[in-house]
N, C-alpha and C positions, 0 to 999 in steps of 0.2 A: 504494500500500500504506500509506503514511504517512497519507494523508488518511482512508482507510477506518478505520485503526486509531484515529485520533483521533476520528472521527465516532461510531463505535460503542463507544468507550472500551474497546477490546480490550487485553488484557494483553500486548501485543507490545512489548518494550522496545527503545528506541533504533533505531527505523526510520530515523532521520535518517542514520545511518552508511551504511545500505544505499542510500538515495537519493543521497547524495553520491558514493559510489563508482560507482554506476550512471550518474549524470549525467556524471562524468568520462570514463568509458569511451565513452559515446555521443558526447560532445563531441569528444574527441581523435581517435578513429577516424573519426567522421563528417566531421571537417574534412579528413582525408586523402582520403576518398572524394569529397568535394565538388569537390576540384581535378580529379579524373578526370571527373566529370559536368559540370564547369564551372558548377556551381550556386552557387559562392561569390559574394560581392558583388564586382561589377566595374563600372567606368565605361566606357561605350562612347564612345570618342573618334571613332568614325566618324560620330557625329551632329554633332560639333563641326568636324571637318575632312573635306574631301572627297579627301584624299590617301591612297592606299594605302601610300605610303612612310612617312608619319607613323604610320599605324595599325600597320605592321610594326615600326617602331622602338619605339613605345610598348609593343607586346606583348612584344617581346624584352626590353626593360628591366624591365618588370613581372615577367616570369618570372625574370630574373636576380636581381632584388631578393627575390623570394619564395624562391629557392634560398638566398640569403645569410641571410635571416632564419630560415628553417626550419633551416639548418645551425647557426646560433648557438643557437637554442632546443633543437635536438637535443643539442647538446653539454651544455647545462645539464640537460636531461631525462635524459640518459644518466647523468650524475654523480648525479642524485637517485635514479635506479633502482639504481645500484650501492650508494649509501649505504643505501637501504631494504633491499636484500638482505643487506648485511653487518650492519646493526644490528638487523634484525628489527622495524623501526618499524611500528606498527599504529595503527588508529583508537582513540580513547579508550574507547568504550563496548563495541563488539562485537569489538574486536581484529582487525579485517579488515586483512590485510597491505597496507601502503601501496605495496608493489611492484606491486599490481594496477593502480591508477590510473597509476602512473609508467610501467609497461610499456605501457599503452594510449597514453600520451603519446608514447613512443618509436616505437611501431608507427604511430601516426597521422602523425608527422613523417616517418618513412621512406616511408610511402605518399605523403605530400605531395611529397617530393623526387623520388620515382620518376615521379609523374604530371606534375610540373612539368618535369622533364627530357624526358618524352615530349611535352609541349606545345611545348617548344623545338624538338625534332626535327621535329615536325609543322609548325611555323611555317617552318623552313628548307627542308623538303621541298616545301612548297606555295608558295614565294615566286616562282615563275615569273611574270614579268610585273610584279612589284612594283618591282623595281630599275629596270626599263626606263622606268618612268613619269617 
């Protein structure tokens, strides 16, 4: 929308606010969904080591680290959301409430936590034969 408005010199003011808020929503909720589809960036240790034990331990540790990091960022994001709701903070030009992108941050991180916990449960339920190696 912003590119079209600039190209045709349309009198639509401040489309940058709309694009920034839309980008934030797609990024934050998309990151939570990528954990479910396992489409996020990962390093396959199975190509480096031929041990199922090492693969299992690395997978467990990375999921635990992801839970810790998502929990810390969720704490910060939640406080930002509460602040935006209480203060009524909005973007400069179109006055779009900042609670919208901050709530998408919180929703995305909650999705990330749920799916990471699901990944851990899946790892432990499928570990038959891994420990015996």
